[in-house]
C-alpha positions as CSV (number, residue, x, y, z in Angstrom):
1,M,0.0,0.0,0.0
2,S,1.2,3.5,-0.9
3,V,0.7,6.1,1.8
4,T,0.7,9.8,0.7
5,Y,3.6,11.7,2.2
6,V,2.8,14.9,4.1
7,G,5.7,17.0,5.5
8,S,8.6,19.2,4.7
9,G,10.5,18.9,1.5
10,P,12.2,21.0,-1.2
11,Y,9.1,21.7,-3.5
12,C,10.0,25.4,-3.9
13,Y,8.6,26.1,-7.4
14,A,5.4,24.0,-6.8
15,N,4.8,25.6,-3.5
16,S,5.5,29.1,-4.9
17,L,3.1,28.5,-7.8
18,A,0.5,27.3,-5.3
19,M,0.9,30.5,-3.3
20,I,0.5,32.6,-6.5
21,L,-2.7,30.8,-7.6
22,G,-4.1,31.0,-4.1
23,G,-7.5,29.3,-3.5
24,E,-7.7,28.2,-7.2
25,A,-4.5,26.1,-6.9
26,P,-4.5,22.3,-6.7
27,P,-2.3,20.8,-4.0
28,P,1.5,21.2,-4.5
29,A,1.8,17.5,-5.1
30,V,-0.4,17.8,-8.1
31,I,1.5,20.8,-9.4
32,E,4.8,18.8,-9.0
33,V,3.5,16.0,-11.1
34,L,2.2,18.4,-13.7
35,T,5.7,19.8,-14.1
36,G,6.8,16.4,-15.5
37,S,9.6,16.0,-12.9
38,P,8.8,12.5,-11.7
39,Y,9.1,10.7,-15.0
40,G,12.7,9.7,-15.0
41,M,16.2,10.1,-13.8
42,Q,19.1,11.9,-15.4
43,L,22.9,11.9,-15.1
44,I,23.8,15.4,-16.3
45,S,27.0,15.5,-18.2
46,G,27.8,12.0,-17.0
47,S,28.5,13.3,-13.5
48,L,25.5,14.9,-11.7
49,P,22.7,12.4,-10.9
50,L,19.3,13.7,-10.2
51,F,15.9,12.1,-9.9
52,D,14.0,14.0,-12.5
53,S,13.2,13.5,-16.2
54,F,16.0,13.4,-18.8
55,G,16.4,16.9,-20.2
56,W,14.0,18.4,-17.7
57,D,14.5,21.5,-15.6
58,P,12.2,23.6,-13.3
59,E,11.7,26.3,-16.0
60,V,10.3,23.7,-18.4
61,G,8.3,22.2,-15.6
62,L,6.7,25.5,-14.4
63,D,5.6,26.5,-17.9
64,A,4.0,23.1,-18.4
65,A,2.2,23.1,-15.1
66,I,0.9,26.7,-15.6
67,G,-0.5,25.8,-19.0
68,L,-2.0,22.5,-18.0
69,L,-3.9,24.2,-15.2
70,G,-5.4,26.7,-17.7
71,W,-3.4,29.7,-16.7
72,E,-1.1,32.1,-18.5
73,C,1.3,34.8,-17.2
74,E,4.0,37.2,-18.2
75,R,7.6,35.8,-18.0
76,V,10.2,38.5,-18.0
77,D,14.0,38.4,-17.5
78,G,17.3,40.0,-18.5
79,G,18.7,43.5,-18.3
80,T,20.5,45.2,-15.4
81,A,19.9,44.6,-11.8
82,A,18.5,48.1,-11.4
83,A,16.1,47.6,-14.3
84,A,15.0,44.2,-13.0
85,L,14.3,45.5,-9.5
86,D,12.3,48.3,-11.0
87,R,10.2,45.8,-13.0
88,L,9.8,43.7,-9.9
89,R,8.7,46.7,-7.8
90,R,6.1,47.7,-10.3
91,A,4.8,44.2,-10.8
92,C,4.4,43.7,-7.0
93,Q,1.9,46.6,-7.0
94,D,-0.5,44.4,-8.8
95,G,0.0,41.3,-6.7
96,P,2.7,38.7,-5.7
97,V,5.4,37.7,-8.1
98,L,7.0,34.3,-8.7
99,A,10.7,35.0,-8.8
100,G,13.4,32.5,-9.8
101,P,15.5,30.6,-10.2
102,L,17.5,32.4,-7.6
103,E,20.8,31.3,-5.9
104,L,19.8,29.6,-2.7
105,G,23.3,30.1,-1.2
106,L,22.9,33.9,-1.3
107,L,19.6,34.2,0.5
108,S,21.0,35.8,3.6
109,Y,18.0,35.0,5.9
110,Q,18.7,31.3,5.5
111,P,21.2,30.0,8.0
112,G,24.5,29.0,6.4
113,S,23.9,31.0,3.2
114,V,27.2,32.7,2.6
115,K,28.2,32.0,-1.0
116,A,26.8,31.0,-4.4
117,V,26.9,27.2,-4.8
118,G,24.7,26.8,-7.9
119,A,21.6,25.7,-5.9
120,D,18.4,26.9,-7.6
121,H,15.4,28.2,-5.6
122,Y,12.1,30.0,-6.2
123,V,10.3,32.4,-3.9
124,V,7.2,34.6,-3.9
125,V,8.0,38.3,-3.8
126,L,5.4,40.4,-1.9
127,E,6.9,43.8,-1.8
128,V,10.0,45.7,-2.9
129,G,10.9,48.7,-0.8
130,D,13.8,51.2,-1.1
131,D,16.1,49.0,1.0
132,T,14.5,45.6,1.5
133,V,12.6,42.9,-0.4
134,L,9.8,41.0,1.4
135,V,9.2,37.4,0.3
136,H,7.4,34.2,1.2
137,D,10.1,31.6,0.9
138,P,8.6,28.1,0.7
139,Q,11.7,26.6,2.3
140,G,10.1,27.6,5.6
141,Y,10.5,31.4,5.8
142,P,7.2,33.4,5.5
143,Y,7.6,37.2,5.4
144,A,11.4,37.0,5.2
145,T,13.3,40.1,4.3
146,L,16.7,40.8,2.8
147,A,18.5,43.8,1.5
148,V,17.6,44.8,-2.1
149,D,21.2,44.4,-3.2
150,A,21.4,40.9,-1.6
151,F,18.2,39.9,-3.3
152,A,19.5,41.1,-6.7
153,A,22.7,39.1,-6.2
154,A,20.7,35.9,-5.5
155,W,18.3,36.6,-8.3
156,R,21.1,36.9,-10.8
157,G,21.7,33.2,-10.5
158,E,25.1,33.2,-12.1
159,L,25.9,29.5,-11.3
160,I,22.5,28.1,-12.3
161,S,23.2,26.1,-15.4
162,Y,19.8,26.2,-17.0
163,L,19.2,29.9,-16.5
164,E,19.9,31.6,-19.8
165,R,19.2,35.2,-18.7
166,P,19.2,36.6,-15.1
167,Y,16.4,38.1,-13.1
168,R,13.5,35.8,-14.2
169,M,10.1,36.4,-12.9
170,R,6.5,35.5,-13.6
171,H,3.5,37.8,-12.9
172,G,0.2,38.9,-14.2
173,F,-1.4,35.4,-13.8
174,T,-4.8,35.1,-15.5
175,R,-7.1,32.2,-16.2
176,R,-7.7,31.3,-19.9
177,E,-9.6,28.1,-19.1
178,R,-11.0,26.4,-16.0
179,V,-9.2,23.1,-15.6
180,G,-9.6,20.9,-12.5
181,A,-6.8,18.9,-11.0
182,E,-8.0,15.6,-12.4
183,E,-8.4,16.9,-16.0
184,A,-5.0,18.6,-15.8
185,L,-3.4,15.4,-14.7
186,R,-5.0,13.4,-17.5
187,R,-3.9,16.0,-20.0
188,S,-0.4,15.7,-18.6
189,L,-0.1,12.0,-19.3
190,P,1.1,12.2,-23.0
191,A,3.9,14.5,-21.8
192,G,4.8,12.1,-19.0
193,L,5.1,9.3,-21.5
194,A,7.2,11.5,-23.8
195,W,9.6,12.1,-20.9
196,L,9.8,8.4,-20.2
197,A,10.4,7.6,-23.8
198,G,13.2,10.1,-24.2
199,R,12.2,13.5,-25.6
200,T,14.3,14.7,-28.5
201,D,13.0,18.3,-28.4
202,V,15.0,19.2,-25.3
203,E,18.6,20.3,-25.1
204,V,21.0,18.3,-22.9
205,S,24.7,18.7,-22.2
206,P,27.1,16.2,-23.8
207,G,27.4,12.9,-21.9
208,T,24.0,13.2,-20.2
209,L,22.2,9.9,-19.7
210,G,18.7,9.1,-18.7
211,Q,16.5,6.4,-17.1
212,A,18.1,2.9,-16.8
213,E,21.4,4.1,-18.3
214,A,21.6,6.9,-15.7
215,A,20.8,4.6,-12.8
216,E,23.3,1.9,-13.9
217,R,26.1,4.5,-14.6
218,T,25.4,6.2,-11.2
219,A,25.7,2.8,-9.5
220,R,29.1,2.4,-11.1
221,L,30.1,5.9,-9.9
222,V,29.1,4.9,-6.4
223,E,31.2,1.8,-6.6
224,A,34.2,3.8,-7.8
225,G,33.8,6.3,-5.0
226,L,31.0,8.9,-5.1
227,D,32.2,12.5,-5.3
228,P,31.8,14.1,-1.8
229,E,29.9,17.1,-3.2
230,I,27.5,14.8,-5.0
231,R,27.0,12.8,-1.8
232,M,26.2,15.9,0.1
233,L,23.7,17.0,-2.6
234,W,22.0,13.7,-2.5
235,Q,21.9,13.6,1.3
236,A,20.4,17.1,1.6
237,F,18.2,17.3,-1.5
238,A,18.2,14.8,-4.4
239,V,17.0,11.6,-2.7
240,R,14.3,13.1,-0.6
241,V,12.8,15.2,-3.4
242,G,13.0,12.3,-5.8
243,A,11.2,9.9,-3.5
244,R,8.5,12.5,-2.7
245,R,7.9,13.2,-6.4
246,L,7.4,9.6,-7.1
247,N,5.2,9.1,-4.2
248,D,3.0,12.0,-5.4
249,L,3.1,10.5,-8.9
250,A,1.7,7.2,-7.5
251,A,-1.1,9.0,-5.7
252,C,-2.0,11.1,-8.8
253,L,-2.0,8.0,-11.1
254,S,-4.1,6.1,-8.6
255,S,-6.6,9.0,-8.5
256,L,-7.0,8.6,-12.3
257,G,-7.6,4.8,-11.9
258,L,-4.2,3.9,-13.4
259,D,-3.5,1.4,-10.8
260,T,-0.7,-0.5,-12.5
261,G,1.3,2.6,-13.2
262,A,0.6,3.8,-9.7
263,A,2.0,0.6,-8.3
264,V,5.2,1.0,-10.3
265,A,5.6,4.6,-9.2
266,A,5.1,3.6,-5.6
267,E,7.8,1.0,-6.0
268,Q,10.1,3.6,-7.4
269,A,9.4,5.9,-4.5
270,R,10.3,3.2,-2.0
271,I,13.5,2.4,-3.8
272,V,14.6,6.0,-4.1
273,G,13.6,6.8,-0.5
274,G,15.4,3.7,0.7
275,L,18.7,5.1,-0.7
276,Q,18.8,7.8,2.1
277,G,19.9,5.4,4.8
278,P,22.8,3.8,2.9
279,L,23.8,7.2,1.6
280,V,24.2,8.7,5.0
281,S,25.8,5.6,6.6
282,G,28.2,5.1,3.8
283,D,26.9,1.7,2.8
284,D,27.8,2.1,-0.9
285,M,27.2,-1.5,-1.7
286,A,23.5,-1.1,-0.7
287,L,23.3,2.2,-2.5
288,A,24.5,0.8,-5.8
289,A,22.2,-2.2,-5.4
290,G,19.2,0.1,-4.9
291,L,20.1,2.1,-8.1
292,R,20.3,-1.2,-10.0
293,R,16.8,-2.2,-8.7
294,L,15.6,1.2,-9.9
295,A,17.0,1.0,-13.4
296,P,14.4,-1.3,-15.1
297,T,11.4,0.4,-13.4
298,Y,11.3,3.3,-15.8
299,E,10.5,1.2,-18.8
300,R,8.0,-0.8,-16.7
301,L,6.2,2.5,-15.8
302,R,6.1,3.6,-19.5
303,T,4.8,0.2,-20.6
304,A,2.1,0.2,-17.8
305,L,0.9,3.7,-18.7
306,I,0.7,3.0,-22.4
307,A,-1.3,-0.1,-21.7
308,E,-3.6,1.6,-19.3
309,E,-4.1,4.8,-21.2
310,G,-3.8,3.5,-24.7
311,T,-1.8,6.5,-25.8
312,S,1.1,4.8,-27.5
313,Q,0.1,6.2,-30.9
314,A,-0.1,9.7,-29.5
315,I,3.5,9.6,-28.2
316,G,5.8,7.7,-30.5
317,T,8.8,9.9,-29.6
318,P,12.1,8.1,-30.4
319,S,14.0,7.0,-27.3
320,R,17.4,8.6,-26.5
321,R,18.1,6.2,-23.7
322,S,17.2,2.8,-22.3
């Protein structure tokens, strides 16, 4: 039996979007699934393993979720820090603004935030004053404040690899269609299958692997000696967010009556969540074994969803990985 997880976790963009949409937002778990993040694993550039879809990033995911829910918004970025802050100040006069990705390591109100480390984050900006910025940070900091210059430095996001232009924000959210959570989830299934099959319309860095190949290669990296920085990233972020995404995917698939797919996603969630103990204790043999158990489940999930939804003809995207 799969039990829905409720608790803390790094769902920054899903939680931020839920705050922006207010009472018309579905639960953050649904938003996360709509982003497409749970449908895979990727080993970026052959060295950075993450439990999200091959070629996926939060920007792609946010745009997908916003559209699937029947909303649209203005997405603005670029320019100087002064121009960006002026834009943000004006936008906040009409309502809260979803800002990000920002550099988590430069958000001064978070303990231990002293330097840029390439960790992406999203917040809801409530107000921009002459000297301070007021935000709801879904990491656990409602009504947090930081100096305008400090916010601009974090917002620039220099070390965030997928951010092409700095100072990105989304505002002016309006409904173009009323779409309930169940309908949005059903509409998202073709995209989920496309992620599982291996999308060819997304750009990836050389050496990036996905799905079974990513899991198997990561297992070999573990056996060879996992990079200490990767181990820290996995301990603090990657494993717990990966397990939660998959658990939420299982619940969402079950709500659509896709019980076979839900069972596979629940199994994946257990496997990924079960990596946390060996990861912290240093039991790399168990860690590698868990990754190898995970490897074949992605194709099993794809096959199950195709069988249950009958959407194989609608997908048909060529696979870039096993």
